[in-house]
C-alpha positions in Angstrom: 70.7 -21.3 -22.7 71.6 -17.8 -23.5 72.1 -15.0 -20.9 69.7 -12.1 -20.6 71.5 -8.9 -20.5 69.8 -5.9 -18.9 69.6 -2.8 -21.2 72.0 -0.1 -20.0 71.3 3.6 -20.1 73.8 4.0 -22.9 72.1 1.4 -25.1 68.7 3.1 -24.4 70.2 6.4 -25.4 71.5 4.9 -28.6 68.0 3.4 -29.3 66.3 6.8 -29.1 69.0 8.5 -31.2 68.7 5.9 -34.0 66.9 7.7 -36.9 65.1 4.5 -38.0 63.7 4.0 -34.5 62.6 7.7 -34.4 60.8 7.3 -37.7 59.1 4.2 -36.5 58.0 5.8 -33.2 56.7 8.9 -35.0 54.7 6.7 -37.4 53.2 4.8 -34.5 52.3 8.0 -32.7 50.6 9.4 -35.8 48.7 6.1 -36.2 47.6 6.1 -32.6 46.4 9.7 -32.9 44.6 8.9 -36.1 42.8 6.0 -34.6 41.6 8.1 -31.6 40.5 11.0 -33.8 38.8 8.6 -36.3 36.9 6.9 -33.5 35.7 10.3 -32.2 34.7 11.6 -35.6 32.9 8.3 -36.4 31.0 8.4 -33.1 30.1 12.1 -33.5 29.1 11.5 -37.1 26.7 8.8 -36.0 25.2 11.1 -33.5 24.8 13.9 -36.1 23.3 11.4 -38.6 20.8 10.2 -36.0 19.9 13.8 -35.3 19.5 14.5 -39.0 16.9 11.8 -39.3 14.7 13.4 -36.7 11.9 15.1 -38.5 8.1 15.6 -38.6 5.8 15.7 -41.6 2.8 18.0 -41.3 0.2 19.6 -43.5 -0.7 23.2 -43.7 -4.0 24.7 -45.0 -4.7 28.1 -46.5 -8.1 29.3 -47.7 -9.3 32.6 -49.2 -12.7 33.9 -50.3 -12.6 35.5 -53.7 -15.1 36.8 -56.3 -15.2 35.5 -59.8 -14.0 37.9 -62.5 -15.4 36.1 -65.6 -19.0 35.1 -66.4 -20.0 32.8 -69.2 -23.5 31.8 -70.2 -24.2 29.3 -73.0 -27.8 29.5 -74.0 -29.1 26.5 -75.9 -32.5 26.7 -77.6 -34.4 24.9 -80.4 -37.5 24.8 -82.5 -39.3 21.9 -84.3 -41.6 22.2 -87.3 -42.8 20.2 -90.2 -40.4 21.9 -92.6 -36.9 23.3 -92.2 -37.7 26.8 -93.1 -40.4 27.2 -90.4 -38.1 25.7 -87.7 -35.3 28.0 -88.8 -37.5 31.0 -88.8 -38.6 30.2 -85.2 -35.0 29.9 -84.1 -34.1 33.2 -85.8 -36.9 34.9 -83.8 -35.5 33.4 -80.6 -32.1 34.6 -81.4 -33.4 38.2 -81.9 -35.2 37.9 -78.6 -32.1 36.8 -76.8 -30.0 39.6 -78.3 -32.7 42.2 -77.3 -32.7 40.7 -73.8 -29.0 41.3 -73.3 -29.0 44.6 -75.0 -31.7 45.9 -72.7 -29.5 44.8 -69.7 -26.6 46.9 -71.1 -24.3 44.3 -72.5 -22.2 45.2 -75.5 -23.2 43.4 -78.6 -19.8 41.7 -78.9 -20.3 40.0 -75.5 -22.9 37.7 -77.1 -21.8 35.3 -79.9 -23.3 32.3 -81.7 -21.3 29.2 -80.9 -23.0 26.4 -82.9 -26.1 25.2 -84.7 -27.5 21.8 -85.5 -30.3 20.5 -87.7 -31.9 17.0 -87.3 -34.7 15.3 -89.3 -36.9 12.6 -87.9 -40.2 10.8 -88.5 -43.2 11.3 -86.2 -45.8 8.7 -87.1 -44.8 8.9 -90.7 -44.7 12.7 -90.7 -41.3 14.3 -91.4 -40.2 16.8 -88.7 -37.2 19.1 -88.5 -35.5 20.4 -85.4 -33.1 23.3 -85.4 -30.9 23.8 -82.4 -28.9 26.9 -81.7 -26.3 28.0 -79.1 -25.3 31.5 -78.1 -22.7 32.3 -75.5 -22.3 35.4 -73.3 -18.8 36.2 -72.1 -18.3 39.1 -69.8 -16.2 40.5 -66.9 -19.1 42.5 -65.7 -20.1 40.2 -62.8 -22.9 42.4 -61.3 -24.6 42.7 -64.7 -24.2 39.0 -65.3 -25.9 38.3 -61.9 -28.7 40.6 -63.0 -29.1 38.6 -66.2 -29.4 35.4 -64.2 -32.1 36.8 -62.0 -34.2 37.8 -65.0 -33.5 34.8 -67.2 -37.2 33.7 -67.0 -38.0 36.7 -69.1 -36.5 34.8 -72.0 -39.1 32.1 -71.5 -41.9 34.7 -71.4 -40.6 35.9 -74.8 -41.1 32.4 -76.2 -37.5 31.1 -76.0 -37.4 27.5 -75.0 -34.2 27.0 -73.0 -32.7 23.6 -73.2 -31.0 21.8 -70.3 -27.6 23.1 -69.3 -28.4 26.8 -70.1 -26.9 28.2 -66.9 -24.4 30.9 -66.0 -20.9 29.9 -65.0 -18.6 32.1 -63.0 -14.8 31.7 -63.1 -12.0 33.1 -61.0 -9.0 33.6 -63.4 -6.5 35.5 -61.1 -5.3 32.4 -59.3 -1.6 33.0 -60.1 -1.8 36.4 -58.4 -2.7 34.9 -55.0 -0.7 31.7 -55.2 2.6 32.9 -53.5 0.8 34.4 -50.6 -1.4 31.4 -50.1 1.5 29.0 -50.2 3.3 31.1 -47.6 0.2 31.0 -45.4 -0.1 27.3 -45.8 3.6 26.8 -44.9 3.1 29.0 -41.8 0.2 26.9 -40.8 2.2 23.8 -41.2 5.0 25.2 -39.1 2.5 26.0 -36.3 1.4 22.3 -36.3 5.1 21.2 -36.3 5.9 23.5 -33.3 3.0 22.0 -31.4 4.3 18.5 -32.1 7.8 19.5 -31.1 6.5 21.1 -27.9 4.7 17.9 -26.9 7.8 15.8 -27.7 10.3 18.1 -26.0 12.1 19.2 -29.1 12.2 22.3 -31.3 11.5 22.9 -35.0 14.4 23.4 -37.4 14.6 24.1 -41.1 12.4 22.6 -43.8 13.7 19.3 -44.9 11.3 18.9 -47.9 8.0 20.3 -49.0 5.2 19.5 -51.5 2.7 22.1 -52.7 -0.7 20.6 -53.1 -3.3 21.4 -55.8 -5.2 24.6 -55.7 -8.9 24.0 -55.5 -11.6 26.6 -56.4 -15.1 25.8 -55.2 -18.3 27.6 -54.5 -18.0 29.5 -51.3 -21.4 28.4 -50.0 -21.5 24.9 -51.4 -22.2 23.4 -54.8 -24.8 25.5 -56.7 -23.8 24.8 -60.3 -25.6 21.5 -61.0 -29.0 20.7 -62.4 -31.3 22.2 -65.0 -31.7 25.9 -64.9 -29.4 26.4 -61.9 -26.6 29.0 -62.3 -23.2 29.1 -60.6 -22.3 31.6 -58.0 -19.5 34.2 -58.3 -18.5 33.8 -54.7 -15.7 31.3 -54.6 -13.3 29.7 -52.0 -9.7 29.0 -53.0 -8.0 26.2 -51.0 -4.5 24.7 -51.0 -2.9 22.1 -48.7 0.9 21.8 -48.5 2.9 18.9 -47.0 6.1 20.0 -45.2 8.8 17.9 -43.6 10.6 19.9 -40.8 13.8 18.9 -39.1 13.6 18.5 -35.3 16.5 19.4 -33.1 
């Protein structure tokens, strides 16, 4: 059995002065510090990752009343007779009546253009008949004058023009791109207000936007659907609507 010899101060001094031992101790110290720092950073990173996952998804709404800036009216009419020449002559008279109607209302001649014609032949109890169909379209940015034309459209019937189904005025709002940025901003502001109410109820606060999706812009009649059915014209008063979906960070 070997003897255990206590380490003397001199031997301990030699141990600490040994370069190899000093390098080993320095490496051990660096490793220990690295383990401590790594553990702290890992724990702090997990906390930050958990905080980053805290978010709320809300929808924001923006609406605006606008007035259409384009009016289009496709007028379809027809005439039937026992021979093509008579049917065509009747349609020509209707075309002249329609042009006179819009001229009297103050529309430039170029605002009204023919857009199509059709001829069909059929037998009625063995008698050959011909039907000539004609379409003329009005396109104008004079909305007030277009509304006046709609109010007086029955005058065409009094002049002998037989209007076919679908002969109604349509009003369109074409300046959507001009109001898009402001409406998106308003919808995003509305979404943030909803997120702030949610954060208040949950004891948090709203941070930056995590992600956002712009919804589709929808243009509808301001006072409900009025553009369907025979002889019914659209309205120039529109409502533009957009809904955005926004994901906010919570902190």
